[in-house]
FIDRENMI-573837 format. One line per 8 residues: number of its first residue (from 0); their letters; for each residue x, y, z of C-alpha. Coordinates in nm, 3 decimals. Example, Ala and Ser with C-alpha at 12.3 -4.5 7.8 and 13.67 -1.06 7.14 Angstrom:
FIDRENMI-573837
0) as) 1.230 -0.450 0.780; 1.367 -0.106 0.714
end
This chain:
FIDRENMI-573837
0) mkriciil) -1.097 0.335 1.694; -1.063 0.664 1.484; -0.641 0.499 1.556; -0.735 0.193 1.385; -0.873 0.324 1.105; -0.574 0.556 1.046; -0.336 0.306 1.001; -0.542 0.074 0.820
8) vslllvlv) -0.589 0.337 0.567; -0.258 0.450 0.585; -0.064 0.117 0.571; -0.317 -0.060 0.353; -0.047 -0.167 0.085; 0.163 0.093 0.235; 0.432 -0.086 0.369; 0.485 -0.331 0.086
16) ilsfkkye) 0.682 -0.106 -0.113; 0.942 -0.251 0.050; 1.128 -0.575 -0.082; 1.501 -0.717 -0.079; 1.664 -0.690 -0.399; 1.613 -0.440 -0.683; 1.631 -0.568 -1.033; 1.844 -0.392 -1.226
24) neqsdspy) 1.717 -0.359 -1.608; 1.445 -0.071 -1.567; 1.314 -0.252 -1.868; 1.111 -0.548 -1.641; 0.771 -0.685 -1.709; 0.503 -0.487 -1.528; 0.331 -0.643 -1.269; 0.030 -0.423 -1.311
32) kpgenlty) -0.199 -0.231 -1.594; -0.421 0.022 -1.609; -0.802 -0.076 -1.559; -0.625 -0.335 -1.225; -0.885 -0.291 -0.975; -0.861 -0.472 -0.598; -1.137 -0.470 -0.332; -1.061 -0.544 0.043
40) lihygfin) -1.309 -0.608 0.345; -1.175 -0.504 0.596; -1.344 -0.683 0.955; -1.192 -0.796 1.336; -1.309 -1.072 1.441; -1.648 -1.208 1.292; -1.742 -0.853 1.264; -1.723 -0.688 0.941
48) ggkafini) -1.605 -0.296 0.965; -1.564 -0.183 0.619; -1.412 -0.202 0.259; -1.103 -0.077 0.056; -1.033 -0.062 -0.324; -0.725 0.014 -0.496; -0.742 0.134 -0.902; -0.505 0.239 -1.125
56) nndlildk) -0.574 0.408 -1.425; -0.445 0.622 -1.745; -0.479 0.992 -1.702; -0.330 1.328 -1.730; -0.127 1.574 -1.479; 0.049 1.857 -1.595; -0.031 1.773 -1.917; 0.116 1.486 -1.938
64) rayhvkiq) 0.029 1.134 -1.934; 0.066 0.959 -1.590; -0.086 0.679 -1.426; -0.326 0.730 -1.144; -0.325 0.544 -0.875; -0.623 0.557 -0.597; -0.726 0.378 -0.247; -1.079 0.457 -0.139
72) akttgiad) -1.153 0.308 0.234; -1.511 0.340 0.425; -1.661 0.192 0.735; -1.986 -0.046 0.672; -2.247 -0.144 0.894; -2.237 -0.123 1.272; -1.891 0.019 1.241; -2.022 0.329 0.973
80) alykvrdt) -2.293 0.401 1.208; -2.032 0.460 1.560; -1.748 0.656 1.341; -1.765 0.706 0.964; -1.433 0.711 0.769; -1.448 0.795 0.396; -1.045 0.813 0.314; -0.930 0.885 0.006
88) yesyidps) -0.502 0.859 -0.108; -0.431 0.912 -0.477; -0.111 0.906 -0.696; -0.015 1.042 -1.022; 0.307 0.866 -1.122; 0.516 0.877 -1.436; 0.519 0.602 -1.586; 0.868 0.678 -1.784
96) tdlpvkai) 1.052 0.726 -1.472; 0.744 0.525 -1.200; 0.842 0.850 -0.975; 0.559 1.064 -0.781; 0.479 1.385 -0.963; 0.164 1.494 -0.703; -0.006 1.301 -0.414; -0.285 1.374 -0.266
104) rnisegry) -0.455 1.246 0.074; -0.837 1.320 0.164; -0.937 1.221 0.497; -1.283 1.186 0.634; -1.290 0.984 1.007; -1.614 1.126 1.231; -1.538 1.503 1.257; -1.186 1.492 1.172
112) krynevlf) -1.160 1.602 0.762; -0.827 1.719 0.621; -0.741 1.739 0.292; -0.374 1.801 0.139; -0.172 1.797 -0.174; 0.197 1.750 -0.289; 0.374 1.796 -0.562; 0.724 1.658 -0.612
120) dhesrtds) 1.053 1.759 -0.868; 1.283 1.513 -0.947; 1.475 1.721 -1.176; 1.560 2.030 -1.041; 1.815 1.915 -0.850; 2.119 1.646 -0.862; 2.135 1.532 -0.500; 1.783 1.537 -0.335
128) slvysqts) 1.397 1.594 -0.495; 1.170 1.853 -0.381; 0.815 1.803 -0.225; 0.579 2.112 -0.229; 0.272 2.043 0.054; -0.052 2.317 0.055; -0.028 2.241 0.429; 0.378 2.258 0.506
136) glqvvpkn) 0.521 2.471 0.259; 0.857 2.355 0.041; 1.131 2.112 0.152; 1.400 1.919 0.045; 1.416 1.537 0.077; 1.583 1.206 -0.026; 1.625 1.212 -0.418; 1.391 0.999 -0.616
144) ihdilsgf) 1.162 0.980 -0.293; 0.850 0.807 -0.341; 0.488 0.868 -0.181; 0.263 0.571 -0.047; 0.124 0.481 -0.351; 0.389 0.525 -0.630; 0.650 0.365 -0.369; 0.382 0.061 -0.375
152) yymrkyyi) 0.368 0.026 -0.783; 0.757 0.131 -0.728; 0.836 -0.170 -0.507; 0.508 -0.423 -0.759; 0.747 -0.373 -1.111; 1.108 -0.386 -0.947; 1.157 -0.578 -0.613; 0.971 -0.861 -0.586
160) sddinkgd) 1.147 -1.149 -0.660; 1.191 -1.568 -0.551; 1.589 -1.387 -0.533; 1.461 -1.273 -0.198; 1.619 -1.394 0.105; 1.448 -1.509 0.406; 1.515 -1.312 0.749; 1.645 -0.988 0.543
168) tihiktyf) 1.540 -0.643 0.660; 1.523 -0.287 0.421; 1.476 0.022 0.567; 1.316 0.283 0.333; 1.224 0.606 0.367; 0.925 0.775 0.209; 0.716 1.072 0.231; 0.440 1.082 0.381
176) tdelfpls) 0.219 1.318 0.617; 0.383 1.623 0.526; 0.705 1.414 0.687; 0.962 1.142 0.626; 0.852 0.835 0.692; 1.103 0.545 0.818; 1.002 0.201 0.729; 1.176 -0.121 0.779
184) icykgtet) 1.062 -0.480 0.714; 1.161 -0.841 0.733; 1.090 -1.140 0.483; 0.923 -1.412 0.630; 0.926 -1.643 0.381; 0.631 -1.813 0.157; 0.293 -1.969 0.270; -0.014 -2.085 0.148
192) irtklgkv) -0.302 -1.888 0.338; -0.721 -1.956 0.322; -0.912 -1.684 0.162; -1.244 -1.645 0.038; -1.120 -1.676 -0.291; -0.960 -2.034 -0.216; -0.587 -2.095 -0.124; -0.353 -1.819 -0.208
200) ecyrfdpv) 0.016 -1.893 -0.224; 0.182 -1.553 -0.080; 0.513 -1.413 0.006; 0.497 -1.278 0.413; 0.649 -0.947 0.479; 0.636 -0.888 0.856; 0.718 -0.507 0.940; 0.816 -0.348 1.171
208) tevgrlfk) 0.555 -0.253 1.426; 0.616 0.070 1.680; 0.538 -0.029 2.036; 0.286 0.188 2.261; -0.086 0.268 2.238; -0.189 0.013 1.965; 0.119 -0.241 1.971; 0.252 -0.490 2.200
216) tendmsiw) 0.543 -0.540 2.005; 0.774 -0.493 1.739; 0.608 -0.775 1.569; 0.274 -0.767 1.553; 0.147 -0.682 1.164; 0.213 -0.900 0.894; 0.159 -0.838 0.500; 0.096 -1.130 0.216
224) fskdknfi) 0.133 -1.076 -0.113; 0.013 -1.330 -0.408; 0.330 -1.515 -0.511; 0.346 -1.503 -0.910; 0.348 -1.219 -1.135; 0.132 -0.999 -0.990; 0.228 -0.924 -0.678; -0.108 -0.831 -0.491
232) pvrirfdi) -0.141 -0.830 -0.123; -0.336 -1.061 -0.097; -0.393 -0.963 0.348; -0.281 -0.719 0.619; -0.334 -0.814 0.931; -0.317 -0.616 1.273; -0.254 -0.794 1.582; -0.347 -0.513 1.795
240) yvgsvkvd) -0.440 -0.453 2.202; -0.811 -0.508 2.140; -0.801 -0.810 1.918; -0.681 -0.879 1.565; -0.802 -0.683 1.280; -0.729 -0.795 0.912; -0.778 -0.639 0.555; -0.853 -0.921 0.291
248) lieykgik) -0.890 -0.918 -0.101; -1.165 -1.000 -0.203; -1.240 -0.949 -0.570; -1.016 -0.849 -0.826; -1.030 -0.721 -1.164; -0.842 -0.579 -1.454; -0.534 -0.735 -1.281; -0.260 -0.769 -1.594
256) hdfeslik) -0.111 -1.162 -1.526; -0.298 -1.478 -1.451; -0.346 -1.525 -1.056; -0.109 -1.835 -1.098; -0.100 -1.795 -0.679; -0.486 -1.870 -0.650; -0.597 -2.268 -0.610; -0.976 -2.179 -0.673
264) qdvk) -1.064 -2.556 -0.640; -1.066 -2.448 -0.238; -1.282 -2.207 -0.245; -1.474 -2.184 0.080
end
């Protein structure tokens, strides 16, 4: 249960930092704005196990304006009684570069507690970036590296488009849990999925999963993003040894563009 919670929180919208054709125009229309709030239901079969919340707001970091992105995840109901989870991930993003300035990881899972802050320096070196972690110290990392959340918002702004080729796979490094975190993901095409909000037209991506204690194959995870100007993550599905876990969008507020991929007439 602990391992499942860690993966759900860490990878919820985490793997969406990937895509397949970067726009060269740095002034492309942003798919998000401060004030955006997304709510997700985490469920295992017919059992509702928790909720996750993602929001972005204006803030200050080191006396400079920043976008403050936060993910919060918590168990509810029976899952909360059996194994209480209260996890928070935060990122302060420089809106002029879309690069992270600071990342926070605040974990509370049963008796396990962990808190860490990471500062990013993208200016001191020309060929690489520096990160300073409270728990592991100073490290040299690839130039303009992202944390998980800044990478997600960078992807939403510059990467996804109708020009993505089905079957393409991309490999990218991010900095997560005090180490380089290599990711690979394959674009599977467009699909229309049923949700509590109604039918949603989506782009589907399948991240490569590590075979082991949780996953039987390398193809046991799928992520769906809205096929409109918002690129909202609508659903994540994990097929693990003990069954299937889904993370579904159930509420949205403050999105920048109309949710054109949502067909409300089909609400169930």
